[in-house]
N, CA and C atoms as an extended XYZ file, in Angstrom:
417
Properties=species:S:1:pos:R:3:atomname:S:1:resname:S:1:resid:I:1 pbc="F F F"
N        -7.565      237.434     -155.985 N   UNK     1
C        -7.881      237.147     -154.597 CA  UNK     1
C        -6.598      236.825     -153.832 C   UNK     1
N        -6.488      237.333     -152.627 N   UNK     2
C        -5.313      237.128     -151.802 CA  UNK     2
C        -5.509      235.935     -150.878 C   UNK     2
N        -4.500      235.041     -150.839 N   UNK     3
C        -4.500      233.935     -149.886 CA  UNK     3
C        -3.866      234.431     -148.602 C   UNK     3
N        -4.525      234.156     -147.475 N   UNK     4
C        -3.989      234.532     -146.171 CA  UNK     4
C        -3.619      233.260     -145.417 C   UNK     4
N        -2.396      233.244     -144.915 N   UNK     5
C        -1.919      232.100     -144.155 CA  UNK     5
C        -1.366      232.532     -142.809 C   UNK     5
N        -1.707      231.786     -141.787 N   UNK     6
C        -1.062      231.904     -140.484 CA  UNK     6
C        -0.108      230.716     -140.401 C   UNK     6
N         1.146      231.008     -140.127 N   UNK     7
C         2.167      229.968     -140.080 CA  UNK     7
C         2.362      229.559     -138.620 C   UNK     7
N         2.276      228.261     -138.356 N   UNK     8
C         2.458      227.800     -136.983 CA  UNK     8
C         3.918      227.415     -136.727 C   UNK     8
N         4.210      227.086     -135.487 N   UNK     9
C         5.577      226.755     -135.086 CA  UNK     9
C         6.133      225.592     -135.895 C   UNK     9
N         5.355      224.542     -136.024 N   UNK    10
C         5.806      223.362     -136.758 CA  UNK    10
C         6.236      223.734     -138.176 C   UNK    10
N         5.423      224.518     -138.842 N   UNK    11
C         5.729      224.918     -140.221 CA  UNK    11
C         6.988      225.784     -140.287 C   UNK    11
N         7.130      226.733     -139.351 N   UNK    12
C         8.328      227.582     -139.364 CA  UNK    12
C         9.590      226.768     -139.122 C   UNK    12
N         9.538      225.795     -138.216 N   UNK    13
C        10.722      224.968     -137.954 CA  UNK    13
C        11.077      224.164     -139.198 C   UNK    13
N        10.089      223.612     -139.862 N   UNK    14
C        10.335      222.881     -141.111 CA  UNK    14
C        10.954      223.803     -142.162 C   UNK    14
N        10.417      225.003     -142.265 N   UNK    15
C        10.917      226.011     -143.212 CA  UNK    15
C        12.369      226.372     -142.891 C   UNK    15
N        12.645      226.677     -141.623 N   UNK    16
C        13.972      227.126     -141.212 CA  UNK    16
C        15.034      226.033     -141.327 C   UNK    16
N        14.625      224.790     -141.190 N   UNK    17
C        15.585      223.686     -141.282 CA  UNK    17
C        15.606      223.053     -142.670 C   UNK    17
N        14.890      223.660     -143.602 N   UNK    18
C        14.914      223.282     -145.021 CA  UNK    18
C        14.617      221.804     -145.264 C   UNK    18
N        13.600      221.291     -144.594 N   UNK    19
C        13.169      219.918     -144.841 CA  UNK    19
C        12.326      219.875     -146.121 C   UNK    19
N        11.931      218.684     -146.543 N   UNK    20
C        11.039      218.566     -147.700 CA  UNK    20
C         9.713      219.281     -147.431 C   UNK    20
N         9.204      219.134     -146.224 N   UNK    21
C         7.979      219.842     -145.849 CA  UNK    21
C         8.210      221.346     -145.875 C   UNK    21
N         9.358      221.784     -145.383 N   UNK    22
C         9.707      223.198     -145.403 CA  UNK    22
C         9.757      223.764     -146.809 C   UNK    22
N        10.224      222.967     -147.749 N   UNK    23
C        10.267      223.397     -149.151 CA  UNK    23
C         8.852      223.585     -149.700 C   UNK    23
N         7.935      222.701     -149.323 N   UNK    24
C         6.534      222.844     -149.748 CA  UNK    24
C         5.930      224.131     -149.190 C   UNK    24
N         6.240      224.414     -147.942 N   UNK    25
C         5.735      225.633     -147.309 CA  UNK    25
C         6.312      226.858     -148.001 C   UNK    25
N         7.602      226.826     -148.283 N   UNK    26
C         8.252      227.944     -148.964 CA  UNK    26
C         7.590      228.209     -150.317 C   UNK    26
N         7.285      227.165     -151.050 N   UNK    27
C         6.631      227.307     -152.357 CA  UNK    27
C         5.276      227.992     -152.214 C   UNK    27
N         4.499      227.598     -151.212 N   UNK    28
C         3.203      228.234     -150.996 CA  UNK    28
C         3.349      229.705     -150.634 C   UNK    28
N         4.348      230.014     -149.814 N   UNK    29
C         4.538      231.394     -149.368 CA  UNK    29
C         5.036      232.312     -150.482 C   UNK    29
N         5.691      231.738     -151.481 N   UNK    30
C         6.237      232.551     -152.562 CA  UNK    30
C         5.248      232.812     -153.683 C   UNK    30
N         4.059      232.239     -153.589 N   UNK    31
C         3.039      232.499     -154.602 CA  UNK    31
C         2.648      233.973     -154.562 C   UNK    31
N         2.260      234.486     -155.704 N   UNK    32
C         1.737      235.857     -155.753 CA  UNK    32
C         0.438      235.937     -154.966 C   UNK    32
N         0.117      237.134     -154.526 N   UNK    33
C        -1.132      237.385     -153.798 CA  UNK    33
C        -1.254      236.554     -152.525 C   UNK    33
N        -0.163      236.486     -151.782 N   UNK    34
C        -0.159      235.749     -150.526 CA  UNK    34
C         0.225      236.682     -149.381 C   UNK    34
N        -0.578      236.658     -148.323 N   UNK    35
C        -0.259      237.382     -147.098 CA  UNK    35
C         0.022      236.351     -146.023 C   UNK    35
N         1.099      236.553     -145.253 N   UNK    36
C         1.432      235.609     -144.202 CA  UNK    36
C         1.492      236.315     -142.852 C   UNK    36
N         1.047      235.588     -141.840 N   UNK    37
C         0.975      236.112     -140.484 CA  UNK    37
C         1.528      235.071     -139.520 C   UNK    37
N         2.058      235.554     -138.412 N   UNK    38
C         2.542      234.690     -137.345 CA  UNK    38
C         2.118      235.311     -136.020 C   UNK    38
N         1.529      234.508     -135.161 N   UNK    39
C         1.167      234.985     -133.830 CA  UNK    39
C         2.453      235.182     -133.024 C   UNK    39
N         2.482      236.205     -132.190 N   UNK    40
C         3.652      236.485     -131.355 CA  UNK    40
C         4.007      235.287     -130.468 C   UNK    40
N         3.013      234.527     -130.036 N   UNK    41
C         3.274      233.327     -129.228 CA  UNK    41
C         4.033      232.295     -130.061 C   UNK    41
N         3.686      232.179     -131.321 N   UNK    42
C         4.392      231.270     -132.222 CA  UNK    42
C         5.841      231.703     -132.387 C   UNK    42
N         6.052      232.984     -132.549 N   UNK    43
C         7.423      233.492     -132.676 CA  UNK    43
C         8.250      233.080     -131.464 C   UNK    43
N         7.695      233.196     -130.271 N   UNK    44
C         8.410      232.782     -129.060 CA  UNK    44
C         8.727      231.292     -129.084 C   UNK    44
N         7.772      230.490     -129.519 N   UNK    45
C         8.008      229.045     -129.610 CA  UNK    45
C         9.112      228.711     -130.609 C   UNK    45
N         9.090      229.376     -131.754 N   UNK    46
C        10.117      229.139     -132.774 CA  UNK    46
C        11.494      229.482     -132.214 C   UNK    46
N        11.617      230.638     -131.598 N   UNK    47
C        12.915      231.058     -131.056 CA  UNK    47
C        13.374      230.081     -129.973 C   UNK    47
N        12.473      229.630     -129.123 N   UNK    48
C        12.821      228.660     -128.090 CA  UNK    48
C        13.349      227.366     -128.692 C   UNK    48
N        12.653      226.857     -129.697 N   UNK    49
C        13.074      225.600     -130.345 CA  UNK    49
C        14.443      225.775     -131.002 C   UNK    49
N        14.636      226.859     -131.711 N   UNK    50
C        15.915      227.116     -132.383 CA  UNK    50
C        17.038      227.240     -131.346 C   UNK    50
N        16.781      227.924     -130.244 N   UNK    51
C        17.790      228.076     -129.182 CA  UNK    51
C        18.125      226.724     -128.554 C   UNK    51
N        17.110      225.894     -128.312 N   UNK    52
C        17.358      224.572     -127.726 CA  UNK    52
C        18.159      223.678     -128.651 C   UNK    52
N        18.018      223.895     -129.949 N   UNK    53
C        18.789      223.136     -130.941 CA  UNK    53
C        20.160      223.765     -131.180 C   UNK    53
N        20.446      224.840     -130.462 N   UNK    54
C        21.699      225.588     -130.556 CA  UNK    54
C        21.953      226.090     -131.984 C   UNK    54
N        20.873      226.576     -132.598 N   UNK    55
C        20.951      227.179     -133.922 CA  UNK    55
C        20.883      228.697     -133.767 C   UNK    55
N        20.945      229.408     -134.863 N   UNK    56
C        21.035      230.868     -134.865 CA  UNK    56
C        19.666      231.517     -134.644 C   UNK    56
N        19.420      232.001     -133.438 N   UNK    57
C        18.132      232.621     -133.123 CA  UNK    57
C        17.929      233.943     -133.854 C   UNK    57
N        18.993      234.698     -134.062 N   UNK    58
C        18.863      235.973     -134.786 CA  UNK    58
C        18.441      235.728     -136.235 C   UNK    58
N        19.003      234.706     -136.849 N   UNK    59
C        18.629      234.346     -138.221 CA  UNK    59
C        17.161      233.930     -138.266 C   UNK    59
N        16.758      233.067     -137.337 N   UNK    60
C        15.372      232.599     -137.301 CA  UNK    60
C        14.408      233.769     -137.097 C   UNK    60
N        14.744      234.653     -136.167 N   UNK    61
C        13.910      235.833     -135.905 CA  UNK    61
C        13.783      236.687     -137.169 C   UNK    61
N        14.892      236.909     -137.848 N   UNK    62
C        14.882      237.732     -139.063 CA  UNK    62
C        14.027      237.096     -140.160 C   UNK    62
N        14.121      235.791     -140.320 N   UNK    63
C        13.334      235.102     -141.352 CA  UNK    63
C        11.844      235.201     -141.053 C   UNK    63
N        11.462      234.897     -139.826 N   UNK    64
C        10.037      234.922     -139.476 CA  UNK    64
C         9.476      236.334     -139.594 C   UNK    64
N        10.183      237.318     -139.048 N   UNK    65
C         9.648      238.684     -139.038 CA  UNK    65
C         9.702      239.354     -140.405 C   UNK    65
N        10.592      238.928     -141.264 N   UNK    66
C        10.650      239.538     -142.597 CA  UNK    66
C         9.715      238.845     -143.593 C   UNK    66
N         9.239      237.646     -143.250 N   UNK    67
C         8.369      236.903     -144.158 CA  UNK    67
C         6.929      236.805     -143.685 C   UNK    67
N         6.629      237.436     -142.546 N   UNK    68
C         5.244      237.422     -142.073 CA  UNK    68
C         5.000      238.629     -141.168 C   UNK    68
N         3.748      238.990     -141.086 N   UNK    69
C         3.353      240.059     -140.165 CA  UNK    69
C         3.090      239.414     -138.810 C   UNK    69
N         3.680      239.965     -137.762 N   UNK    70
C         3.502      239.417     -136.422 CA  UNK    70
C         2.216      239.977     -135.814 C   UNK    70
N         1.369      239.079     -135.328 N   UNK    71
C         0.095      239.448     -134.714 CA  UNK    71
C         0.277      239.375     -133.201 C   UNK    71
N         0.072      240.505     -132.538 N   UNK    72
C         0.230      240.557     -131.084 CA  UNK    72
C        -0.805      239.690     -130.385 C   UNK    72
N        -0.395      239.106     -129.281 N   UNK    73
C        -1.296      238.303     -128.464 CA  UNK    73
C        -1.925      239.225     -127.409 C   UNK    73
N        -2.833      240.065     -127.872 N   UNK    74
C        -3.475      241.019     -126.961 CA  UNK    74
C        -4.562      240.324     -126.134 C   UNK    74
N        -5.273      241.120     -125.346 N   UNK    75
C        -6.249      240.512     -124.438 CA  UNK    75
C        -7.415      239.847     -125.167 C   UNK    75
N        -7.864      240.392     -126.277 N   UNK    76
C        -8.973      239.771     -127.010 CA  UNK    76
C        -8.548      238.453     -127.664 C   UNK    76
N        -7.365      238.454     -128.275 N   UNK    77
C        -6.867      237.208     -128.878 CA  UNK    77
C        -6.624      236.175     -127.781 C   UNK    77
N        -6.119      236.612     -126.647 N   UNK    78
C        -5.875      235.701     -125.522 CA  UNK    78
C        -7.175      235.097     -125.001 C   UNK    78
N        -8.208      235.901     -124.933 N   UNK    79
C        -9.516      235.393     -124.511 CA  UNK    79
C       -10.002      234.310     -125.471 C   UNK    79
N        -9.942      234.600     -126.764 N   UNK    80
C       -10.394      233.629     -127.762 CA  UNK    80
C        -9.547      232.358     -127.730 C   UNK    80
N        -8.239      232.522     -127.584 N   UNK    81
C        -7.351      231.358     -127.515 CA  UNK    81
C        -7.689      230.506     -126.296 C   UNK    81
N        -7.972      231.141     -125.173 N   UNK    82
C        -8.333      230.395     -123.971 CA  UNK    82
C        -9.615      229.603     -124.143 C   UNK    82
N       -10.600      230.215     -124.760 N   UNK    83
C       -11.880      229.528     -125.011 CA  UNK    83
C       -11.663      228.355     -125.958 C   UNK    83
N       -10.949      228.591     -127.054 N   UNK    84
C       -10.669      227.508     -128.008 CA  UNK    84
C        -9.887      226.380     -127.357 C   UNK    84
N        -8.897      226.731     -126.560 N   UNK    85
C        -8.072      225.728     -125.883 CA  UNK    85
C        -8.944      224.830     -125.004 C   UNK    85
N        -9.820      225.422     -124.224 N   UNK    86
C       -10.703      224.646     -123.351 CA  UNK    86
C       -11.633      223.739     -124.150 C   UNK    86
N       -12.195      224.270     -125.243 N   UNK    87
C       -13.112      223.481     -126.071 CA  UNK    87
C       -12.401      222.302     -126.727 C   UNK    87
N       -11.260      222.556     -127.342 N   UNK    88
C       -10.569      221.510     -128.099 CA  UNK    88
C        -9.950      220.469     -127.174 C   UNK    88
N        -9.525      220.877     -125.984 N   UNK    89
C        -8.938      219.925     -125.030 CA  UNK    89
C        -9.940      218.867     -124.580 C   UNK    89
N       -11.220      219.105     -124.792 N   UNK    90
C       -12.223      218.094     -124.450 CA  UNK    90
C       -12.043      216.840     -125.299 C   UNK    90
N       -11.554      217.014     -126.538 N   UNK    91
C       -11.380      215.865     -127.433 CA  UNK    91
C        -9.919      215.586     -127.786 C   UNK    91
N        -9.073      216.586     -127.683 N   UNK    92
C        -7.648      216.425     -127.973 CA  UNK    92
C        -6.875      216.834     -126.724 C   UNK    92
N        -6.596      215.856     -125.877 N   UNK    93
C        -6.044      216.125     -124.546 CA  UNK    93
C        -4.680      216.804     -124.563 C   UNK    93
N        -3.934      216.677     -125.673 N   UNK    94
C        -2.600      217.279     -125.729 CA  UNK    94
C        -2.539      218.509     -126.634 C   UNK    94
N        -3.697      219.084     -126.949 N   UNK    95
C        -3.739      220.312     -127.740 CA  UNK    95
C        -3.142      221.438     -126.907 C   UNK    95
N        -2.121      222.074     -127.445 N   UNK    96
C        -1.366      223.073     -126.687 CA  UNK    96
C        -2.008      224.456     -126.772 C   UNK    96
N        -1.738      225.251     -125.747 N   UNK    97
C        -2.251      226.615     -125.713 CA  UNK    97
C        -1.716      227.420     -126.896 C   UNK    97
N        -0.453      227.215     -127.267 N   UNK    98
C         0.105      227.929     -128.421 CA  UNK    98
C        -0.647      227.580     -129.707 C   UNK    98
N        -1.101      226.329     -129.823 N   UNK    99
C        -1.911      225.944     -130.992 CA  UNK    99
C        -3.233      226.706     -130.996 C   UNK    99
N        -3.798      226.907     -129.814 N   UNK   100
C        -5.044      227.670     -129.717 CA  UNK   100
C        -4.829      229.118     -130.140 C   UNK   100
N        -3.684      229.684     -129.805 N   UNK   101
C        -3.365      231.042     -130.270 CA  UNK   101
C        -3.284      231.081     -131.798 C   UNK   101
N        -2.675      230.074     -132.388 N   UNK   102
C        -2.575      230.021     -133.850 CA  UNK   102
C        -3.967      229.951     -134.465 C   UNK   102
N        -4.811      229.098     -133.931 N   UNK   103
C        -6.174      228.964     -134.446 CA  UNK   103
C        -6.971      230.256     -134.248 C   UNK   103
N        -6.845      230.873     -133.079 N   UNK   104
C        -7.554      232.137     -132.832 CA  UNK   104
C        -7.078      233.219     -133.797 C   UNK   104
N        -5.789      233.232     -134.096 N   UNK   105
C        -5.250      234.205     -135.052 CA  UNK   105
C        -5.834      233.970     -136.438 C   UNK   105
N        -5.878      232.710     -136.854 N   UNK   106
C        -6.436      232.384     -138.171 CA  UNK   106
C        -7.906      232.797     -138.266 C   UNK   106
N        -8.650      232.555     -137.230 N   UNK   107
C       -10.066      232.928     -137.245 CA  UNK   107
C       -10.244      234.441     -137.239 C   UNK   107
N        -9.418      235.145     -136.491 N   UNK   108
C        -9.467      236.606     -136.469 CA  UNK   108
C        -9.226      237.182     -137.860 C   UNK   108
N        -8.288      236.597     -138.580 N   UNK   109
C        -7.884      237.123     -139.889 CA  UNK   109
C        -8.602      236.466     -141.062 C   UNK   109
N        -9.478      235.507     -140.762 N   UNK   110
C       -10.131      234.732     -141.822 CA  UNK   110
C        -9.074      234.126     -142.748 C   UNK   110
N        -8.134      233.423     -142.136 N   UNK   111
C        -6.988      232.865     -142.849 CA  UNK   111
C        -6.910      231.358     -142.636 C   UNK   111
N        -6.082      230.717     -143.425 N   UNK   112
C        -5.777      229.294     -143.274 CA  UNK   112
C        -4.491      229.151     -142.474 C   UNK   112
N        -4.350      228.033     -141.785 N   UNK   113
C        -3.144      227.734     -141.024 CA  UNK   113
C        -2.290      226.782     -141.841 C   UNK   113
N        -1.025      227.152     -142.057 N   UNK   114
C        -0.079      226.229     -142.672 CA  UNK   114
C         0.643      225.503     -141.550 C   UNK   114
N         0.560      224.183     -141.558 N   UNK   115
C         1.111      223.390     -140.472 CA  UNK   115
C         1.400      221.969     -140.926 C   UNK   115
N         2.225      221.306     -140.181 N   UNK   116
C         2.434      219.870     -140.318 CA  UNK   116
C         2.079      219.186     -139.008 C   UNK   116
N         1.569      219.955     -138.070 N   UNK   117
C         1.262      219.481     -136.727 CA  UNK   117
C        -0.031      218.660     -136.731 C   UNK   117
N         0.038      217.394     -136.327 N   UNK   118
C        -1.169      216.557     -136.327 CA  UNK   118
C        -2.260      217.035     -135.368 C   UNK   118
N        -1.927      217.937     -134.435 N   UNK   119
C        -2.954      218.493     -133.556 CA  UNK   119
C        -4.018      219.252     -134.351 C   UNK   119
N        -3.671      219.684     -135.566 N   UNK   120
C        -4.607      220.460     -136.375 CA  UNK   120
C        -5.442      219.600     -137.316 C   UNK   120
N        -5.248      218.288     -137.251 N   UNK   121
C        -6.060      217.390     -138.075 CA  UNK   121
C        -7.530      217.614     -137.721 C   UNK   121
N        -8.351      217.695     -138.709 N   UNK   122
C        -9.797      217.897     -138.558 CA  UNK   122
C       -10.199      219.311     -138.154 C   UNK   122
N        -9.266      220.245     -138.185 N   UNK   123
C        -9.610      221.649     -137.958 CA  UNK   123
C        -9.726      222.303     -139.323 C   UNK   123
N       -10.900      222.840     -139.616 N   UNK   124
C       -11.219      223.291     -140.981 CA  UNK   124
C       -10.271      224.362     -141.502 C   UNK   124
N        -9.708      225.177     -140.632 N   UNK   125
C        -8.808      226.241     -141.074 CA  UNK   125
C        -7.409      225.727     -141.440 C   UNK   125
N        -7.102      224.494     -141.092 N   UNK   126
C        -5.739      223.979     -141.249 CA  UNK   126
C        -5.481      223.368     -142.620 C   UNK   126
N        -4.308      223.665     -143.133 N   UNK   127
C        -3.774      223.004     -144.317 CA  UNK   127
C        -2.573      222.212     -143.826 C   UNK   127
N        -2.726      220.893     -143.780 N   UNK   128
C        -1.651      220.037     -143.286 CA  UNK   128
C        -0.640      219.787     -144.406 C   UNK   128
N         0.594      220.164     -144.138 N   UNK   129
C         1.683      219.975     -145.089 CA  UNK   129
C         2.601      218.907     -144.505 C   UNK   129
N         2.749      217.813     -145.207 N   UNK   130
C         3.634      216.746     -144.742 CA  UNK   130
C         4.440      216.223     -145.917 C   UNK   130
N         5.294      215.253     -145.649 N   UNK   131
C         6.067      214.617     -146.724 CA  UNK   131
C         5.206      213.688     -147.557 C   UNK   131
N         4.036      213.310     -147.062 N   UNK   132
C         3.123      212.470     -147.798 CA  UNK   132
C         2.276      213.350     -148.713 C   UNK   132
N         2.440      213.227     -150.049 N   UNK   133
C         1.718      214.129     -150.963 CA  UNK   133
C         0.204      213.997     -150.876 C   UNK   133
N        -0.306      212.900     -150.336 N   UNK   134
C        -1.742      212.733     -150.239 CA  UNK   134
C        -2.361      213.486     -149.082 C   UNK   134
N        -1.526      214.059     -148.187 N   UNK   135
C        -2.063      214.759     -147.038 CA  UNK   135
C        -1.960      216.274     -147.172 C   UNK   135
N        -1.343      216.760     -148.210 N   UNK   136
C        -1.275      218.189     -148.434 CA  UNK   136
C        -2.554      218.637     -149.108 C   UNK   136
N        -3.220      219.632     -148.538 N   UNK   137
C        -4.498      220.059     -149.123 CA  UNK   137
C        -4.613      221.565     -149.190 C   UNK   137
N        -3.703      222.239     -149.909 N   UNK   138
C        -3.837      223.695     -150.015 CA  UNK   138
C        -5.074      224.056     -150.809 C   UNK   138
N        -5.678      225.186     -150.433 N   UNK   139
C        -6.887      225.634     -151.133 CA  UNK   139
C        -6.571      226.783     -152.052 C   UNK   139
């Protein structure tokens, strides 16, 4: 059976900066029978964060695009992301639109989200990866 993961911005930044959390994510991604995906909106967020930190954007772009399939943010995915964003903002006032794109991508692909972002707490598709070993719950 193949594990499908959508990688969010938080997870990619951890991966690219080689934190302890990033190492956990790398280990999951290197397992056999793993497919990884990244929403195009996430790719933009990653590049923006790397540029603001004055790090190598070309390196970051190459890592993300060579280690995951990029999912376009077309009109159908955008519609779903907008609906999810509106629904989740009722209870999580700071849930970002980019997070909704990640969730919509995961639902489209029937995949899990690899993240360390607390905005995904209590979202069934999310696997929260943190430095606390009791909060990592890969399936």
